[in-house]
C-alpha positions as CSV (number, residue, x, y, z in Angstrom):
1,X,-6.5,-2.2,24.4
2,X,-6.2,-0.7,21.1
3,X,-3.7,1.7,22.7
4,X,-1.8,-0.8,24.2
5,X,-1.2,-2.3,21.0
6,X,-0.5,0.9,19.3
7,X,2.0,1.4,22.0
8,X,3.9,-1.9,20.9
9,X,6.6,-0.7,17.7
10,X,7.1,-3.2,15.1
11,X,9.6,-0.6,13.1
12,X,13.2,0.1,14.3
13,X,17.0,-0.3,13.5
14,X,16.3,-3.5,16.1
15,X,13.4,-5.2,14.2
16,X,16.2,-7.4,11.9
17,X,18.7,-8.4,14.2
18,X,15.9,-9.4,16.7
19,X,14.8,-12.0,14.4
20,X,18.0,-12.7,13.2
21,X,19.5,-13.4,17.1
22,X,15.9,-15.1,17.7
23,X,16.1,-17.5,14.6
24,X,19.5,-18.7,15.3
25,X,19.3,-19.2,19.2
26,X,16.3,-21.5,18.8
27,X,18.1,-23.1,15.8
28,X,20.7,-23.4,17.7
29,X,18.9,-25.0,20.9
30,X,17.1,-27.3,18.2
31,X,20.3,-29.1,17.2
32,X,21.8,-29.2,20.4
33,X,18.6,-31.1,21.9
34,X,17.1,-32.7,18.9
35,X,19.2,-33.0,15.7
36,X,22.9,-33.0,16.4
37,X,23.4,-37.0,16.9
38,X,21.5,-38.0,13.9
39,X,23.4,-39.0,11.1
40,X,25.5,-36.5,9.2
41,X,23.4,-37.2,5.7
42,X,19.6,-36.7,7.8
43,X,21.2,-33.5,9.6
44,X,22.1,-32.0,5.8
45,X,18.1,-32.9,4.5
46,X,17.2,-31.1,8.1
47,X,19.1,-28.1,6.3
48,X,18.8,-28.5,3.1
49,X,15.1,-28.2,3.8
50,X,15.5,-24.6,3.9
51,X,16.2,-23.6,0.3
52,X,14.1,-26.5,-1.0
53,X,10.5,-25.0,0.3
54,X,12.1,-21.7,-0.4
55,X,12.6,-22.2,-3.8
56,X,9.3,-24.2,-4.2
57,X,7.7,-21.9,-2.7
58,X,9.0,-19.3,-5.2
59,X,8.5,-20.9,-8.5
60,X,4.9,-21.3,-7.1
61,X,3.8,-18.5,-6.4
62,X,5.8,-16.1,-8.2
63,X,6.3,-18.1,-11.4
64,X,3.3,-20.1,-11.7
65,X,0.3,-18.6,-9.7
66,X,2.7,-14.9,-10.4
67,X,-0.3,-12.7,-8.3
68,X,2.2,-10.0,-7.9
69,X,3.7,-8.7,-11.1
70,X,7.3,-7.8,-9.5
71,X,6.8,-11.2,-7.3
72,X,6.9,-11.9,-3.9
73,X,10.6,-10.9,-3.2
74,X,13.9,-13.1,-2.2
75,X,13.9,-11.8,1.5
76,X,10.0,-13.2,2.1
77,X,11.5,-16.7,0.7
78,X,14.4,-16.7,2.6
79,X,12.9,-15.9,5.7
80,X,10.4,-18.8,4.9
81,X,13.2,-21.4,4.2
82,X,14.5,-20.4,7.7
83,X,11.2,-21.1,9.3
84,X,11.6,-24.7,7.1
85,X,14.9,-25.3,8.1
86,X,13.0,-24.9,12.5
87,X,10.1,-27.2,11.6
88,X,12.4,-29.9,10.2
89,X,14.3,-29.6,13.3
90,X,11.1,-29.5,15.8
91,X,9.6,-32.7,14.1
92,X,12.9,-34.8,13.9
93,X,13.3,-37.5,16.1
94,X,16.6,-38.8,17.1
95,X,15.3,-42.4,17.1
96,X,12.0,-44.5,17.2
97,X,11.5,-45.8,20.8
98,X,8.7,-46.3,22.8
99,X,8.5,-43.2,25.8
100,X,8.3,-45.0,29.7
101,X,5.7,-44.0,30.9
102,X,8.1,-41.8,33.0
103,X,8.7,-39.8,30.4
104,X,5.5,-38.8,28.8
105,X,5.8,-35.5,30.5
106,X,9.5,-34.9,29.7
107,X,7.8,-36.2,25.8
108,X,4.9,-33.6,26.4
109,X,7.4,-31.1,27.5
110,X,9.9,-31.1,24.3
111,X,7.6,-31.4,21.6
112,X,5.9,-28.2,23.9
113,X,9.1,-26.3,23.4
114,X,10.1,-27.3,20.0
115,X,6.6,-25.9,18.8
116,X,7.0,-23.1,20.9
117,X,10.3,-22.5,19.0
118,X,8.4,-22.9,15.6
119,X,6.3,-20.4,16.8
120,X,9.4,-17.6,17.8
121,X,10.9,-18.1,14.7
122,X,7.4,-17.6,12.6
123,X,6.8,-14.2,14.4
124,X,10.2,-13.5,13.9
125,X,10.8,-13.7,10.3
126,X,6.9,-11.6,9.9
127,X,8.9,-8.6,12.2
128,X,12.0,-9.5,9.7
129,X,9.6,-9.2,7.0
130,X,7.6,-6.6,8.3
131,X,10.9,-4.4,9.1
132,X,11.9,-4.9,5.4
133,X,9.0,-3.5,3.9
134,X,8.7,-0.8,6.6
135,X,4.9,-1.7,6.5
136,X,3.4,-1.7,9.7
137,X,4.4,0.4,12.4
138,X,2.5,-0.6,15.6
139,X,1.3,-3.9,16.9
140,X,-2.2,-2.1,16.4
141,X,-1.7,-1.2,12.6
142,X,-0.4,-4.9,12.1
143,X,-4.1,-6.5,13.0
144,X,-5.8,-3.9,11.6
145,X,-6.9,-1.8,14.9
146,X,-4.7,0.8,14.1
147,X,-7.1,3.4,13.4
148,X,-11.4,4.3,13.9
149,X,-13.5,4.8,11.6
150,X,-17.6,6.2,11.0
151,X,-20.0,6.4,8.7
152,X,-21.4,9.2,6.6
153,X,-24.5,9.0,8.5
154,X,-22.3,9.9,11.9
155,X,-21.3,13.2,10.4
156,X,-22.5,16.3,11.7
157,X,-24.5,17.9,9.4
158,X,-23.9,20.8,7.6
159,X,-25.7,24.6,7.4
160,X,-24.2,25.3,4.2
161,X,-23.3,23.5,0.7
162,X,-20.3,24.8,-0.2
163,X,-20.6,22.5,-3.5
164,X,-23.0,25.0,-4.9
165,X,-20.9,28.1,-3.6
166,X,-18.6,30.3,-5.5
167,X,-14.8,29.1,-4.6
168,X,-13.2,32.5,-3.1
169,X,-10.6,33.8,-5.1
170,X,-6.8,33.4,-4.2
171,X,-5.9,30.3,-2.0
172,X,-8.2,29.2,-0.1
173,X,-6.8,29.7,3.6
174,X,-6.6,33.3,3.2
175,X,-10.5,33.4,2.9
176,X,-11.3,30.7,5.4
177,X,-11.4,31.1,9.4
178,X,-11.9,28.3,11.4
179,X,-14.9,28.3,13.9
180,X,-13.8,27.8,17.4
181,X,-16.1,24.4,17.5
182,X,-14.1,23.2,15.3
183,X,-12.8,19.8,16.1
184,X,-8.5,19.3,16.4
185,X,-8.5,15.8,14.1
186,X,-10.1,14.5,11.2
187,X,-12.0,11.8,10.4
188,X,-11.9,8.7,8.5
189,X,-15.3,7.2,7.1
190,X,-16.3,4.1,5.8
191,X,-17.8,4.6,1.7
192,X,-19.3,2.1,-0.9
193,X,-18.2,3.6,-3.9
194,X,-19.4,1.0,-6.4
195,X,-18.7,0.5,-10.0
196,X,-21.2,0.4,-13.0
197,X,-20.1,-2.7,-14.3
198,X,-21.0,-5.8,-12.5
199,X,-18.1,-7.9,-13.8
200,X,-15.6,-5.5,-11.5
201,X,-16.9,-5.4,-7.6
202,X,-14.7,-3.3,-5.7
203,X,-14.1,-3.8,-2.2
204,X,-15.3,-0.8,0.6
205,X,-13.2,2.3,0.2
206,X,-12.2,4.8,3.2
207,X,-12.7,8.6,3.5
208,X,-10.5,10.9,5.0
209,X,-12.1,14.1,6.1
210,X,-10.3,17.1,7.4
211,X,-11.4,19.2,10.4
212,X,-12.4,21.7,8.3
213,X,-14.9,19.5,6.8
214,X,-16.4,18.9,9.8
215,X,-17.6,22.2,10.9
216,X,-21.5,23.3,10.3
217,X,-20.3,26.1,7.6
218,X,-17.8,23.7,5.4
219,X,-15.3,25.4,3.3
220,X,-15.1,24.5,-0.8
221,X,-12.4,21.6,0.0
222,X,-10.3,19.9,-2.6
223,X,-10.1,16.3,-3.1
224,X,-7.2,13.9,-3.5
225,X,-7.9,10.3,-4.5
226,X,-5.3,7.8,-2.9
227,X,-5.0,4.4,-4.5
228,X,-2.7,1.7,-2.8
229,X,-0.4,-1.2,-4.3
230,X,-1.3,-4.7,-5.0
231,X,-1.7,-7.2,-3.5
232,X,-3.3,-4.5,-0.7
233,X,-6.7,-2.8,-0.3
234,X,-7.3,0.6,1.1
235,X,-6.8,0.3,4.9
236,X,-3.4,0.2,4.1
237,X,-2.5,3.3,3.8
238,X,-4.3,3.7,7.1
239,X,-2.4,1.2,8.7
240,X,0.8,1.3,7.3
241,X,0.7,4.4,5.5
242,X,-0.4,6.7,8.7
243,X,-2.6,8.2,6.6
244,X,-4.7,9.9,9.6
245,X,-1.8,11.2,11.3
246,X,0.0,12.4,8.3
247,X,-3.1,14.3,7.2
248,X,-4.1,15.8,10.9
249,X,-0.7,16.9,11.1
250,X,-0.5,19.0,7.9
251,X,-3.9,20.3,8.8
252,X,-3.2,21.3,12.2
253,X,-0.7,24.0,10.8
254,X,-3.6,24.9,8.0
255,X,-6.0,25.9,10.0
256,X,-8.0,22.7,9.7
257,X,-7.9,22.8,5.7
258,X,-6.8,19.8,3.9
259,X,-8.0,18.0,1.2
260,X,-10.5,15.6,1.6
261,X,-8.9,11.9,0.6
262,X,-10.7,9.8,-0.9
263,X,-9.8,5.7,-1.3
264,X,-11.3,3.6,-3.0
265,X,-10.4,-0.2,-4.6
266,X,-9.1,-0.6,-7.8
267,X,-8.5,-4.4,-7.8
268,X,-11.6,-5.9,-6.1
269,X,-9.2,-8.5,-4.2
270,X,-6.0,-8.4,-2.9
271,X,-4.7,-11.0,-5.2
272,X,-6.3,-9.6,-8.3
273,X,-4.3,-7.1,-10.7
274,X,-6.8,-5.4,-13.6
275,X,-4.3,-3.7,-14.6
276,X,-6.2,-0.4,-13.8
277,X,-7.9,-0.6,-17.3
278,X,-11.3,-1.7,-19.3
279,X,-10.1,-5.3,-19.5
280,X,-10.2,-9.0,-18.3
281,X,-11.4,-8.4,-15.0
282,X,-14.1,-5.4,-15.8
283,X,-13.8,-1.9,-16.3
284,X,-11.6,-0.3,-13.9
285,X,-10.9,2.7,-16.0
286,X,-14.0,4.2,-16.5
287,X,-14.4,2.8,-12.2
288,X,-12.0,5.3,-11.2
289,X,-12.7,8.1,-14.3
290,X,-16.2,8.3,-14.2
291,X,-17.9,6.0,-11.1
292,X,-15.7,7.5,-8.4
293,X,-15.7,11.2,-9.6
294,X,-19.4,10.8,-9.5
295,X,-19.6,9.2,-6.8
296,X,-17.8,11.6,-4.8
297,X,-19.7,15.0,-6.3
298,X,-22.4,13.0,-4.9
299,X,-22.0,12.1,-1.1
300,X,-19.3,14.9,-0.3
301,X,-19.3,18.7,-0.2
302,X,-16.3,19.1,-2.3
303,X,-14.8,21.1,-5.0
304,X,-16.0,20.4,-8.1
305,X,-13.1,22.3,-10.1
306,X,-11.5,19.2,-11.4
307,X,-8.0,21.4,-11.8
308,X,-7.8,21.2,-7.7
309,X,-8.3,16.9,-7.5
310,X,-5.6,15.0,-7.5
311,X,-4.8,11.4,-7.6
312,X,-1.8,9.4,-6.0
313,X,-0.9,5.8,-5.8
314,X,2.1,3.6,-4.7
315,X,3.8,1.0,-6.5
316,X,1.1,-1.0,-9.1
317,X,-1.4,2.1,-7.2
318,X,1.3,4.9,-8.7
319,X,1.0,3.1,-11.6
320,X,-2.6,3.1,-12.2
321,X,-2.7,7.0,-11.0
322,X,-0.9,7.8,-14.3
323,X,-2.8,5.6,-16.2
324,X,-6.1,7.6,-15.2
325,X,-4.1,11.1,-15.7
326,X,-2.8,10.0,-19.4
327,X,-5.9,8.7,-20.7
328,X,-8.2,11.5,-19.7
329,X,-6.4,14.7,-18.3
330,X,-9.6,15.9,-17.8
331,X,-10.3,14.5,-14.2
332,X,-7.6,14.7,-12.8
333,X,-5.1,17.7,-13.3
334,X,-2.1,16.4,-10.5
335,X,-0.9,13.4,-9.5
336,X,1.4,12.0,-7.4
337,X,2.9,8.7,-8.4
338,X,5.2,7.2,-5.7
339,X,7.1,3.9,-6.8
340,X,4.8,3.3,-9.6
341,X,5.8,0.9,-12.4
342,X,7.1,1.6,-16.3
343,X,4.4,-0.3,-17.5
344,X,1.3,-1.8,-16.4
345,X,2.3,-5.5,-15.7
346,X,0.9,-9.0,-15.2
347,X,5.0,-10.2,-15.8
348,X,6.4,-9.8,-19.1
349,X,4.9,-7.8,-22.1
350,X,3.6,-10.7,-24.2
351,X,2.4,-11.6,-20.5
352,X,0.9,-9.1,-20.0
353,X,-0.7,-8.3,-23.3
354,X,-2.1,-12.0,-24.2
355,X,-3.5,-12.3,-20.5
356,X,-4.9,-8.7,-19.7
357,X,-5.8,-7.6,-23.2
358,X,-6.5,-11.2,-24.9
359,X,-3.7,-10.2,-27.1
360,X,-4.7,-6.7,-28.5
361,X,-1.4,-4.8,-28.5
362,X,-3.5,-1.9,-29.5
363,X,-5.7,-2.1,-26.4
364,X,-2.2,-2.6,-24.0
365,X,-0.5,0.4,-25.4
366,X,-4.1,2.4,-25.0
367,X,-4.0,1.7,-21.3
368,X,0.6,2.4,-20.8
369,X,1.2,5.6,-19.7
370,X,4.6,5.5,-21.5
371,X,3.1,4.9,-24.7
372,X,0.3,7.5,-24.2
373,X,3.5,10.4,-22.7
374,X,4.9,10.0,-26.4
375,X,2.0,9.9,-28.4
376,X,0.1,12.8,-27.0
377,X,0.9,16.5,-25.0
378,X,-0.2,17.2,-21.8
379,X,-0.4,21.1,-20.8
380,X,-1.8,22.2,-17.3
381,X,-0.9,18.6,-15.9
382,X,1.9,18.7,-12.8
383,X,2.9,15.8,-11.1
384,X,5.9,14.4,-8.5
385,X,7.4,11.1,-9.4
386,X,8.6,9.2,-5.8
387,X,11.1,6.7,-5.5
388,X,13.5,5.0,-2.7
389,X,16.9,6.0,-3.5
390,X,18.1,2.2,-3.1
391,X,15.0,0.8,-5.7
392,X,17.3,-0.9,-8.2
393,X,14.1,-1.7,-9.6
394,X,12.0,0.9,-9.3
395,X,14.5,4.3,-9.6
396,X,15.3,3.5,-13.5
397,X,11.5,3.9,-14.0
398,X,11.0,6.6,-12.3
399,X,13.6,8.7,-14.1
400,X,12.4,7.1,-17.2
401,X,8.8,8.1,-16.7
402,X,9.8,12.0,-15.3
403,X,11.7,12.5,-18.7
404,X,8.8,11.0,-20.6
405,X,5.9,13.3,-18.6
406,X,8.1,16.2,-19.1
407,X,8.6,15.9,-22.7
408,X,4.6,15.6,-23.2
409,X,4.3,19.0,-21.7
410,X,3.8,18.0,-18.2
411,X,5.8,19.4,-15.5
412,X,6.8,16.8,-13.3
413,X,9.8,16.8,-11.1
414,X,11.6,13.5,-9.4
415,X,11.9,12.9,-5.4
416,X,14.2,9.9,-3.7
417,X,13.7,9.2,-0.3
418,X,16.0,6.8,1.7
419,X,14.7,3.2,1.1
420,X,13.7,1.0,-1.2
421,X,10.2,-0.5,-2.4
422,X,8.2,-0.2,0.9
423,X,6.1,1.9,3.2
424,X,9.0,3.7,4.8
425,X,9.6,5.5,1.6
426,X,5.4,5.7,0.6
427,X,4.3,7.8,4.1
428,X,7.5,10.0,4.1
429,X,6.9,11.3,0.7
430,X,3.2,11.8,0.7
431,X,4.3,13.9,4.0
432,X,6.7,15.7,2.5
433,X,4.6,16.0,-0.9
434,X,1.9,17.6,0.9
435,X,2.8,21.3,1.2
436,X,3.4,20.8,-2.9
437,X,-0.4,19.3,-3.3
438,X,-1.6,22.1,-1.6
439,X,-0.6,25.2,-3.6
440,X,-1.9,22.5,-6.5
441,X,-5.1,22.4,-4.9
442,X,-5.6,26.0,-4.3
443,X,-5.7,25.8,-0.4
444,X,-1.9,27.7,0.0
445,X,-0.4,30.3,-2.5
């Protein structure tokens, strides 16, 4: 069943045109059979349901509740409005009358047809929104069954402890000979990475182990800590980001070598935004800078040299990755900031300081990468800022952060990719930057 779901694509040039076509056809049929004989002002009210619902939803979610700092986006509310028009058409009756007994079946059929149209448009809206954000490539990914996981206890036991052995001089690839029984692909396992602060309860994390790690005599592998965005969760990198496919492809061309990729949860829930800080929702900075590294070295046989560790993230996670590096450059010496925000934010700067840091501007600035880059120098730290070339909001932020990082002594570059603020940019960027990362982490020259 999983293989069949993987075979159903959800992304492509056809997705948005198909969604629009389905919506227009359903709306046209409902108009013809249900609403075309209504009074003109009733028809206007049916159509007005779209913008009214869209605006109300925008105000309730993006303004009043504001779970996502940059908002859900107009595209989503526009499709919600389209769905509202179709629902209004489906529930509107031309006139009140008792159905004769012989017409009950016809009435049930009409109702079923109307509801079927509503379902079709709802699915079309989801397809269009998914395509807009470049999120889930297949139906399996959308349903969260596009990858398989194991547990730590199911891994093969190692005959050596590479963590205690001296690291070979030069690139790891030059001294590693893969054994004959090395698996062709890596393995994803679930991992509980608890926080030392009981006020912050992270969700279950994930770890990608490359083929070389799954051998009896493991090499000394570097570490990549990878963060999802908000709203989001660790598995997004597996389902929407195709992480295992990307890492396996790179490992295949490098004798099974790749970083051990650890995906912790820096949020606690999809709607939460702890600002990657020791602030209003617990000690999340401590979690990423202390608890996560300690858990990695305690549970996995990896390189303990932190110059061969990197942290990366997308959107809110990209902001977080840069926050971690600028607050404490001793933990991770390399970073990837994929479409990160200019500042950690809950909306406006005033709102962020008031809600996130209890009105303490100094605490806000101590967690703001742009401020820290202006105050400190970071020799030996290197990173890549990535952003969609068509992203009007995040491209200026990436340009400003890249310039500030260079001025602070970091070695950085800015890379752009076709697209906006979506997975089509982030998954492409990670795949493209693995060669750079492999050199930084000592796998390749």
